[in-house]
N, C-alpha and C positions, 0 to 999 in steps of 0.2 A: 803691841803691833797689830796691825789690821791685816787679816788674811781672808781669803775666800774659802768657802767650804761647800762642797756639793757631794752628790752620790759617788762621783768618780774618786774623790779623796778616800771615802770609806772602802770602795772597791780596791783601790791601790793598797790600803792597809791590809785588807783581807788577803790579797795576792802575796804581799810580802810575808805574811804569816803562814802561808801555805807552801809546804815543800812541793817541789816539782814546777811551780810557776814563779817562785821567789826570785830566781836569777833573771828571768825575763822581765819581771816587774821592776826589779832594781835597775836593770840596764835601761829600761824605758824611762824611769824617773830621772836617772842621771842625764840621759840625752835631753829630756824635756827641760830640766833646770839649767843645763848648760846653754841650751838654745835661748831660753828666756833671758838669762843674765848676759849672754853675749849681745843680745839685742839692746840691753841697757848700757853696755860698755861703750866707751869712747871708740868709735870705728877705727881710729888709728892704732888701737891697741887690742882690739877684740881677738884677732887670730892668735896672737902670742899668749893669750890667757886661756885658750881652750883646754889644753891638757891639764893645766892647774885646776880649772873648774871641774873637769870630769872627775879628777881624783878627790877634790873637795866634796863634791856631792855624793860620790860613792861612800865616803866616810860618814857623811851626815845621815845617810839612810841607815847606817848601823846605829848611829846615835838615836834616830827616830824609833827604831825597834826596841832599843834598850829603854828609852823613856816610856814606851807603851808597857813594857814588861815591869817597869817600876811603878806603874799605876797612873801615869799621866793620861789625860784624855787625848783623843786624836788631834784636836786643835792645839793643845799644849805641846804635845810631842813634836808636831810640825813646826810650831813657833820656836821651840828650842833649836831646831836645825837651821831655821832662817836666821836666828840670832847668831849662831856659830858662823854662818856664812858672812853675815854683816860684820862680825869681828874681823874676819879674814880680809874682807874688802877694805875695812878701815886701816888695818895694818899695812896694806899695800897702797893706800892712798887712792883707792878706786871709789871715791865718794859718789861718783855719778851712778854707781850700781846699788848704793845703799837704799834700804827700805825704811829706815828711820834716821833722823838726824844724829850727827856725832855726839851731840850733847845728851843723848839718851842712852849711850852705851852702858853706863854704870847702872841705870835704872832697870834696863832689860836684864843685865847680869844678875842683879839683886833678886829679881822675881824668881829666878831658877837657881839661885845660889846653891841650894842643897844638891841638886842634880849635878851642877857644874863642878862643885868641890869634890863630890864623890868620884867623878871621872876625870879630875885634874884639868878641866877646861877653864881657861882664863881668857881675858880679852887678848892678851899677848900670845896665847897658845890656844886658839879656838877649837882645836880638835882634841886636845888632851890625849887620853888613852885611846881615842878612836882614830888617831893618826895612823896612816899606813907605816909599817916599819921602815920603809925606804924614804919616807917623807913625801911631801907633795912636789910635783914638778915645779921648777923655778919659773917665775913669770915676772917681768920687769914691773917694778913699783913706780908710782907717780906721787912721791911724798909731797911735792909742791901743792897738790890739791888739798892737803890738810891745812894749809895756811889760811885759805878762804874757801872752805868746802861748799860745793854746789851739790844739792841733792834733788835732782829733778824727779826722782821716783820715790822719794821718802815722804811719809806721812807722819808728822809728829803728833804728840799728845795721846798716844795709845800705849804708853809704857807701864801703865798700872794694872793691866789685865790683858787677856787675849780677846780680841774683838774679831768677830767673824761676820763677813758679808755673805748672806745666803744667795741662792740663785735668783730669788725674788728682789734682791737689792736691799733687804732688811739688814740692820746691824744688830747682832746678837752678842752679848757679853758672855764669854765662856765657851762658846761653840754650840753645836747642835748635837742632839742624840743620834746615835747610829741608826739608820733605817733597818727595818727587820729583814728586808729582802735584798741584801747586798750580794752582788754577783762578781766574783773575782775576775771573770772574763771581761768585765767592763773596765778593768784597771789600765792605767797608762802602760803601754808596752805589750800587754797581754792581748789587747783588742786589735792589734795590728795584723 
């Protein structure tokens, strides 16, 4: 998958790992991701997906932190969460929101199979053990989109590794090193 990575991503990581600002950072990241993906959603269905996406992204932040604790890089941990979200989008037929084509689902799963199997994550159960006990809020599916999927926001061909686009527009395989001067106050949600 192709992701962007800049100093703000590292600041958000630091904030999530810091007691006292963790909940503010998490809330900010959930709001940001919900807003971004609602912007990619079919406008006729965006409002009805909001609560579902809020809960989905709340759970994927927990997966992100676990992946970091398990030794994955910032880019890999973030990619894991984006893959989980894309599994959920696929399961609901929300193909217009997907970041990679449906024919790359298995390849993305296989790259992180060890993490996914450890936490019971599957394509059919994208959150596994990270799912909230009450489950995610229901949101109407559009299974007809799976018959001839359109992926206006998907970039194929990046299933073999994590690809990061830097602030300068360079494409780096594997991600960047964390800057030495990361400030948690610059994190999404904390800086507001």
